[in-house]
N, C-alpha and C positions, 0 to 999 in steps of 0.2 A: 058534549061527543055525538057524534051523528048515526047511520042507523048501523053502520058498523061494530059499533059497541052495545047493542042490542043482540045482535046474529050471536056470539061469542057464549054467550049465559044461553042463550036457547038451543045451541048445538050442545055444548057443553052438560046442560041439564038432561038433554035425550040421551047423552053416549052414558053418563052417570048409571041409571036403572039396569043397564045392559053389563056394562064393563066392569061394574063393583062386584058381583057375583060372579062370574069370569075371574076374576080375579082371583078370587077366595078360593073356587075351587080348581082352577086350572095350573096357577103356578104357586099354591098357596101363602100368597100374600102378606109379607112382614111389612107392617108400617113402625118406625119409632121416631119417637120426639113430638110426639104428637102436639106434646103440650106447649110446645116453642107456634106453635101456630095459632097462637089464644090472646084474645088482649090488645089485638091491634084494629084502630080503628080505623085504620086508612091504609090502601097498598100496596106490597110489599115490595121488595125483589128477590125474586127469586133464582138463585144461582145455582145451577148444577151440570153432574158430571153428563156425559151425552155420549148414551152405549147404541141406542138405535133408533128410529120415526117413528118409534112405539110410544118415545117417551114423552112428549106433549100432550098425547093421550092419559100415557100413563100417572101424572103428577097431579091433574084435575081431577084424577076419578080415584083419588086415594085421598080427598080431602072433603072438608063435609061440603056439601053443594049449597048450602044457603049461609056458608062463613062469608062475612064483611071481605075475604081474600080472592071470592070468586064473584065473574070469571077470570079468565088466566089469559093474558095478553103475549105473543111472543115476538122475538125479529124473526127475522126473515131474509134471505138474501133478496139482492133485485131480481126483477124478472127476467133479464137478460143473463142471470147469470145459468138459470135453466133451460135457456135458447136450444143449448144442444145436448140436451139430455134427454132426447126419443120420448118417451111417452107422458115421460115426467112434468116436460114443457105445457102439457096441458093441466098438470094436478099443481104443479108446485107456483108461488108467487101471483101476484097478479087478485082478483076479486076472489077465488077460492080461499087465498090464505086470509085475507082482511075478512071473510065471512067466520074464519075459523077463530080471527084472535091476531091473526101474526102479521105485520108491518113490517115494511123493508128498513135495511138499513145499509147508509153506505159505507163502501167497505174501501181501506186504504186513503183514505184521502188526510188522515190525520185532524179533521175538525170535529171532534166527537160531540158538541152544538148543532149541528149541520144533520151529522150519521145520525144524532139518535133522536133528533127532532120531535118524532111520533111517541115515543115510545117515554121522553121527559114530558112532552104533555098527557099522556096517559095517567102516568105517576102522581103530577098533578093536580088528575081528574079524583086522584084517590082508590084507581085500581090498582091490580098487581100486574106487573112484567115476569114474564120468566123468560130466562137468558141462561143460554149454555157458551160457557167462554172458552171454551177450546175452538169456535169456531167449527164445528163441523163431527163429527162421530171418530169415537177411536176403534182406530183399526187392531190394535193388541189387545184388549180389555183394560189398557190401560190409562193412568189419568194424565194429559197433558199439559202443556203450559196457555194458561188464561190469557186471553186480549184484554188490553188495558178499558176496554169500553164499560163493561162492568162499575169497576171504580170510578168511571167517572158517573155514570148512572147514582150512586150515592153518593158522592158529592156533591153533585149539582139538585139534587132534590132530596135529600135528607131522608128519603123512605130506607130502612135498616134492609139488610139482606139475610135472606134465610138461605142458609146454602143446604146443599141437599146432595143426598149421595145414594145414586139407586145401582145395585148391584146385584146379577144372578142371569141376565137372558144376553148377555151377549151371543151374537152370532145365532140367538132363538127365532126359527123360522118358525111358520104359524103349524107346520102339521107336528112341531115340539111343543108349541102352546097348546095342541088340544090333547097331545100326550102324555102332557102332565111328568115332563121330562125338564124342567126347571121351578126351583125355586127362587122368587125372589123378593129382595127388600129394598124397604124406600127409607131412607134415613132422615131426618129434618132436624137440624142443627140450631144452637142457640143464636140468634139472632146478632150479625155484625152491625156494629152503628158509624153513624160520621166521624164520630169523635172518637172512638177507638183506630179507624184508621190513620186517619187526619190530624188529628191533637180538638183539644178547646178555638183555638183561633183559624179555623179551617175555615172560615168566610172572608177573612182578612187580604187572601188573596190567594187565585187560581192554582190549585197544584200542578206543576211540570210535570212531565212527561214520564221521569224518573219517580216520581214521590205516585202518580199513578200505576206504575209498574211493579213499585214496590208492593202497595198495595194490592195490586189484585195475584200476586204470590202471597200474601197472606190468607185470600179469601181459596184461592188453590189447594194453599197447604191443610187449611180446615175441613176441604172437603175431601180431600185424602186422606184423613186422620180417621174422619166416618165412613170413610169407603172399606178400610182397612178392617176396622170393630164390627161390622155386619156380615 
C-alpha cells in the first residue's frame, strides 16, 4: 500500500472526534447490530444503501476508530465523470478522493476484474471497502437495484459482506442537521459469506453474469429488510 493508504486513517481519525458527538447531539444517532462488526481479523466489504453525500463520512464515524476494520476505502467514479459538474469537478475524483480513501472504478465495461482492481488489492491487503451497490444516491428514499460489482468483490476476495442500512437523513440539509429535525439510524447486519451466495464449490469456476445478478439481489434484499425494521 502506498501513501494514499495512510491518509484515509489520518483523515477519518481526525473526523471521528468531531462527528461522533455531533451525531449524538444533532441527529440522535442510533447504531444497531454493532455485534456484527466484531471478530473480524481482516477487512470486510460494507454494502450500504446510498442516501446522501454524507454517507461516506457517516459509516466510519459510527464505528470504533481503533477497529481492525478501519480505515475505510471506497469506490468512486472516474475523474472524467465529474468534469461537467461545476465546482464538483474540483472536489470529486482524483487526488482529493484518494486522500479520503476513494479509488476509481471503470463503469460499463463488464470486466469486473479490471474495473475493481484497486478494491480487490485493498481487500487482499486486509483493509475494508465500503460500496454503495445502487451506484448513486436515492431520489425517492427507496432502495434501488444493486449492480453486480459488489457480488464479484465477495466472490473474488472471499471477504464477507456486512450489509448496512441507513435511515433518517433523506433530503436532510445542513440547516436541518443543526436544527435537530432528523433522527438517524445505522444498522449493521449479519455478515454474508461467499459460500452463502455461491455455494461450497464457488472456487471451481467463475460465476456467470446471471450468478452475480442473483447474488446481488440477495444482498440488496437483506439491506431492504434491515431498512424496514429501523
